[in-house]
C-alpha positions in Angstrom: 71.0 147.5 152.5 69.1 145.3 150.1 71.1 146.6 147.2 74.5 146.2 149.1 73.5 142.5 149.9 72.6 141.8 146.4 75.9 143.3 145.1 77.9 141.1 147.5 76.0 138.0 146.4 76.6 138.6 142.8 80.3 139.3 143.5 80.5 135.9 145.5 78.8 134.0 142.8 81.2 135.5 140.2 84.2 134.5 142.4 83.0 130.8 142.8 82.3 130.5 139.1 85.9 131.8 138.3 87.3 129.3 140.9 85.4 126.5 139.2 86.8 127.5 135.7 90.2 127.4 137.2 89.7 124.0 138.7 88.5 122.7 135.4 91.5 124.1 133.5 94.1 122.8 135.9 95.7 119.4 135.6 94.3 116.8 137.9 96.1 116.7 141.3 96.6 113.6 143.4 98.0 114.0 147.1 98.8 117.6 146.3 101.0 116.6 143.3 100.3 117.7 139.8 99.9 114.8 137.4 101.8 114.7 134.2 101.5 112.5 131.0 104.2 109.8 130.9 107.1 110.7 128.6 106.5 107.3 126.8 102.9 107.7 126.4 103.1 108.0 122.7 103.3 104.6 120.7 103.5 103.3 117.2 100.2 101.6 115.9 99.7 97.9 116.6 97.7 95.5 114.7 97.3 91.8 113.8 98.2 92.1 110.1 100.9 94.4 108.5 99.9 94.7 104.8 102.8 95.3 102.5 101.7 97.0 99.3 104.7 95.9 97.0 106.7 98.6 95.0 105.5 102.2 94.6 106.6 105.5 93.4 109.7 105.3 91.0 109.5 101.5 91.4 106.6 100.4 89.2 107.2 96.6 89.6 106.2 94.3 86.8 104.5 95.9 83.8 102.4 95.1 80.8 101.8 98.1 78.5 100.5 100.9 80.6 99.6 98.5 83.5 101.8 98.7 86.4 102.1 96.2 89.2 102.4 98.9 92.0 99.0 100.2 91.2 97.3 96.8 91.4 99.2 96.0 94.7 98.0 99.2 96.2 94.4 98.9 95.1 94.1 95.3 96.4 95.9 96.3 99.7 93.5 99.1 100.4 90.6 96.8 99.8 92.1 94.1 102.1 92.8 96.8 104.8 89.2 97.8 104.8 87.9 94.2 104.8 90.1 92.9 107.7 89.3 96.0 109.9 85.6 95.6 109.2 85.9 91.9 110.2 87.5 92.7 113.6 91.1 91.9 112.5 93.1 95.1 113.0 95.4 95.9 110.0 97.8 98.5 109.0 99.2 99.5 105.5 102.8 100.4 105.0 101.8 102.8 102.2 98.5 104.2 101.2 99.7 106.1 98.2 102.0 106.0 95.1 105.4 106.6 96.7 108.5 104.6 97.3 109.3 103.4 100.8 113.0 103.9 100.1 112.3 107.6 100.2 111.3 107.2 104.0 114.5 105.4 104.8 117.0 107.8 106.2 118.9 105.3 108.3 120.2 102.7 105.9 123.2 104.2 104.1 123.2 102.6 100.7 123.3 103.8 97.0 120.8 101.1 96.2 117.3 102.4 96.3 116.1 98.7 96.2 118.1 97.8 99.3 116.7 100.9 101.1 113.1 100.0 100.1 113.4 96.5 101.3 115.1 97.3 104.6 112.5 99.9 105.3 109.7 97.5 104.8 111.5 95.0 107.0 112.1 97.7 109.7 108.4 98.4 109.9 107.9 95.0 111.2 110.0 95.8 114.2 108.4 99.2 114.8 104.8 98.3 114.4 103.6 95.5 116.8 102.0 92.9 114.5 101.6 89.1 114.4 102.0 88.6 110.6 103.2 90.2 107.4 101.2 89.8 104.2 103.0 91.2 101.1 101.1 91.7 98.0 102.6 91.4 94.6 101.8 90.4 91.0 103.8 87.9 88.9 105.4 88.2 85.5 107.0 85.7 83.1 107.8 85.6 79.4 105.4 82.7 79.0 102.1 84.5 78.6 100.2 81.3 79.1 101.2 81.0 82.7 98.5 82.2 85.2 97.1 81.9 88.7 98.0 82.8 92.3 101.1 81.7 94.1 101.9 82.2 97.8 105.4 82.1 99.0 106.3 81.5 102.6 109.2 81.2 105.1 110.7 77.9 106.3 108.7 78.1 109.5 105.6 76.1 110.1 103.4 79.1 111.0 104.4 80.8 107.8 103.8 77.7 105.7 100.3 77.3 107.4 99.4 81.0 106.7 100.5 80.4 103.0 98.4 77.2 102.5 95.3 79.0 104.0 95.7 81.9 101.6 96.6 79.7 98.7 93.5 77.5 99.2 91.1 80.5 99.3 92.7 82.1 96.3 92.6 78.7 94.4 88.8 78.6 95.1 88.4 82.2 94.1 90.3 81.8 90.7 89.4 78.1 90.2 93.0 76.9 90.2 94.8 74.1 92.1 98.3 75.4 92.9 100.4 74.8 95.9 102.4 77.4 97.9 106.2 77.3 97.8 108.9 78.3 100.1 110.6 81.5 98.9 114.2 81.1 100.2 115.9 84.0 98.1 113.3 86.7 99.0 114.7 89.3 101.5 111.5 89.8 103.5 110.9 86.2 104.0 114.5 85.7 105.3 114.6 88.8 107.5 111.1 89.2 108.9 110.6 87.5 112.3 106.9 87.2 112.4 105.1 84.6 110.1 105.3 86.3 106.6 104.1 85.4 103.1 104.4 86.9 99.7 101.2 86.7 97.8 101.5 86.8 94.0 98.0 87.4 93.2 98.2 86.5 89.4 100.2 87.0 86.4 100.2 90.6 84.8 101.7 88.8 81.7 98.6 86.7 81.3 95.7 88.4 79.7 93.0 86.8 81.7 94.8 87.4 85.0 95.6 91.0 84.0 91.9 91.7 83.2 90.9 90.3 86.7 93.6 92.2 88.5 92.7 95.7 87.0 89.1 95.3 87.6 88.0 96.9 90.9 85.2 94.4 91.5 87.6 91.5 90.8 90.2 93.1 93.1 87.6 93.0 95.8 87.2 89.4 95.3 90.9 88.8 95.4 91.2 90.8 98.6 88.2 88.9 100.2 89.9 85.6 99.4 93.1 86.7 101.1 91.1 88.0 104.0 89.3 84.6 104.3 92.6 82.8 104.3 93.9 85.1 107.1 90.7 84.3 109.1 91.1 80.5 108.5 94.7 80.8 109.8 93.7 82.7 112.8 91.0 80.1 113.6 93.4 77.2 113.3 96.1 78.9 115.5 93.8 80.3 118.1 
C-alpha cells in the first residue's frame, strides 16, 4: 500500500509540474482570450539629434592628398554620437561605416547618385523621430590661407539659434570669431522640416585645420564643442 501511495504521489507531482511548464510557455490570457503583440509594435528609433555624417563610400567629399573628408566626418560623428548619448541627449547616426547612403535608396528613381544620396538623408528625418539634424562636413577652397569653422542654417529662427550656439562653442574651441550664415542653396537645409544645420568643422585645404581634423584627440575636442553647442541650444529652448 505504501509503495502504491508513493507512486501515485510522484505521478501527481509530475503532472502538476508539467502543467506549470505549459502555463509558463503559453501566451498570457485575459478573460479567456489569448493576447497577441500588436501588429504595429515595431518602430523606427527615436532620438533628439540625428547626426548626418557627410559623404561616404564612393563619395569621398573634399580631399587633400590622401586625406578624405568622408573619413573626418565619420570619425567626428562617431565621437559626437558617444558624447551626446553619454550626456543624456539621445542621438542616432545615419551611417556608422564607409558607405554611400545612395546605395540604400531604392525608392528615388534617378540616375544621379548625388540626388539619391541627398534624398535618402532627407528621408531619414521623416522616418526617424528627432528634433534636430546636425550635418557634419569639412570645407575646401583654393585659398589655402582660409581656415576655421562655419555653421550654415535654415531661414527659421530655431535653426539660426542652433547654428549660433554651435558656432560660438566651435569659435572658442578653435580660437576664432566667425559668424554662422544662412545656407540657402543647400538641399538638406531647404528640405528638412526640423531645425537643421550644416557644420563645416574647418578647412581641409588649410594645413593647420587639416592637422587638427585628422588628429583623434582634436577630433574629440571638435565633437565636444558641437555637443556643448547643442546642450546650450536645448537649455535656451527648454
